[in-house]
C-alpha positions in Angstrom: 200.3 149.1 112.2 198.7 148.5 115.5 196.8 151.8 115.6 195.2 151.2 112.1 194.2 147.6 113.1 191.9 149.0 115.9 189.9 151.0 113.4 188.8 147.9 111.5 186.2 146.8 114.1 184.8 150.4 114.3 184.6 150.7 110.5 182.8 147.3 110.4 180.3 148.3 113.0 179.6 151.6 111.2 179.1 149.7 107.9 176.6 147.3 109.5 174.7 150.3 111.1 174.7 152.0 107.7 173.4 148.9 105.9 170.7 148.3 108.5 169.6 152.0 108.3 169.3 151.8 104.5 167.3 148.6 104.7 164.9 150.1 107.3 164.6 153.3 105.2 163.7 151.3 102.1 161.2 149.1 103.9 159.4 152.0 105.5 159.4 154.3 102.5 155.9 155.2 101.2 156.7 153.9 97.6 157.9 150.6 99.0 154.8 150.2 101.2 152.5 151.2 98.2 154.2 148.5 96.1 153.7 145.9 98.8 150.0 146.7 98.7 149.9 146.1 95.0 151.9 142.9 95.5 149.5 141.6 98.1 146.5 142.5 95.9 147.7 140.6 92.9 148.9 137.7 95.0 145.4 137.3 96.4 144.0 137.5 92.8 146.6 135.0 91.6 145.5 132.6 94.4 141.8 133.1 93.6 141.2 134.8 97.0 139.1 137.6 95.5 137.4 138.5 98.8 140.8 139.2 100.2 141.9 141.3 97.2 138.6 143.2 97.4 139.4 144.2 101.0 142.5 146.0 99.7 140.5 148.2 97.4 139.9 151.9 98.3 136.4 152.7 99.5 135.6 154.6 96.3 136.4 151.4 94.4 134.2 149.3 96.8 131.3 151.7 95.9 131.6 150.5 92.3 130.8 146.8 93.1 129.8 144.7 96.1 132.2 142.0 97.4 129.9 139.3 96.0 129.7 140.9 92.6 133.5 141.4 92.5 134.2 137.8 93.5 131.8 136.5 90.8 133.1 138.8 88.1 136.8 138.3 88.7 136.6 134.5 88.9 134.2 134.3 85.9 136.0 136.7 83.5 139.6 136.1 84.4 139.6 132.5 85.1 136.6 130.9 83.3 136.6 133.0 80.1 140.3 133.0 79.7 140.5 129.3 80.5 143.3 129.6 83.1 143.8 128.5 86.6 146.2 131.3 87.6 148.6 133.9 86.2 151.9 135.5 86.8 152.4 139.2 87.3 155.1 141.9 87.3 154.9 145.3 88.9 156.7 148.2 87.4 158.5 151.0 89.2 156.6 153.5 91.4 155.7 156.9 90.1 154.5 159.5 92.7 151.6 161.6 91.6 150.7 164.9 93.4 147.1 165.0 92.5 145.1 162.2 91.0 141.4 161.6 90.3 139.9 158.2 89.8 137.3 159.6 87.5 136.0 163.0 86.2 134.4 165.1 88.8 136.0 163.2 91.7 137.9 164.9 94.5 141.7 164.8 93.8 143.7 162.5 96.0 147.1 163.5 97.3 150.3 161.4 97.5 149.2 158.7 95.1 151.6 156.1 93.6 151.1 154.7 90.2 152.4 151.3 89.0 152.0 149.4 85.7 151.0 145.8 86.4 151.4 143.2 83.7 149.4 140.0 84.3 150.5 137.1 82.1 147.9 134.4 81.3 148.5 131.1 79.6 145.2 129.5 78.7 143.0 128.0 76.1 143.3 131.2 74.0 147.0 131.2 74.1 149.6 133.3 75.9 148.7 136.9 76.5 149.6 139.9 78.7 147.2 142.3 80.3 148.7 145.7 81.1 146.9 147.9 83.7 147.9 151.1 85.5 147.2 150.6 89.2 147.0 153.5 91.7 147.7 153.2 95.4 146.7 155.8 98.0 147.1 155.8 101.8 143.8 155.9 103.5 144.0 156.1 107.3 146.8 153.6 108.1 146.5 151.4 105.0 147.6 151.6 101.4 144.6 150.9 99.1 144.3 150.0 95.5 142.4 152.0 92.8 141.9 151.9 89.1 141.4 154.7 86.6 137.8 155.2 85.4 138.4 158.4 83.4 137.0 158.1 79.9 
C-alpha cells in the first residue's frame, strides 16, 4: 500500500504537465490564432471601431477601399440602414485551405483558414442574420482577414 501511494503525486504532476501542454498547443495552433483574428475583427466591428477592424484586413483588402471609405460605409450600411446600434456574431469551425484566391486572376495564397461568420442584427427591419465566409491568412507575423470577391 505504501509503494502505490508514492505514485499518486507523480501521476498528479504528469497530469498537470499534460493539461498545460495541451492548453499551450491549442492556444498556439494556427487555426486557433486565425480564429482569434476573426474574433478581434468582428469585436471591433461590433463596437463600431471600424478603423481598428480595417487594420486587421489583409493588404489586398485594403487596396479595395481606403480606411476613411471603409469607416463611412460600414457605419452607414450596417448601423444606419439596418437601424441597429450593434450586433452579435458567431464564428464557425476552421477549415484549412491549401490554395485560395481572393478573386479571379489573383495569386493563390497558402495556408488559409476559412470561417463562416453569422452576424445577428435586431433593428427597425426586424431580426435577421447575415452569413459570410471569412478567410484568414498569415502575412508576416499577423493573421489578416479577407473576403471572397470571385464572381
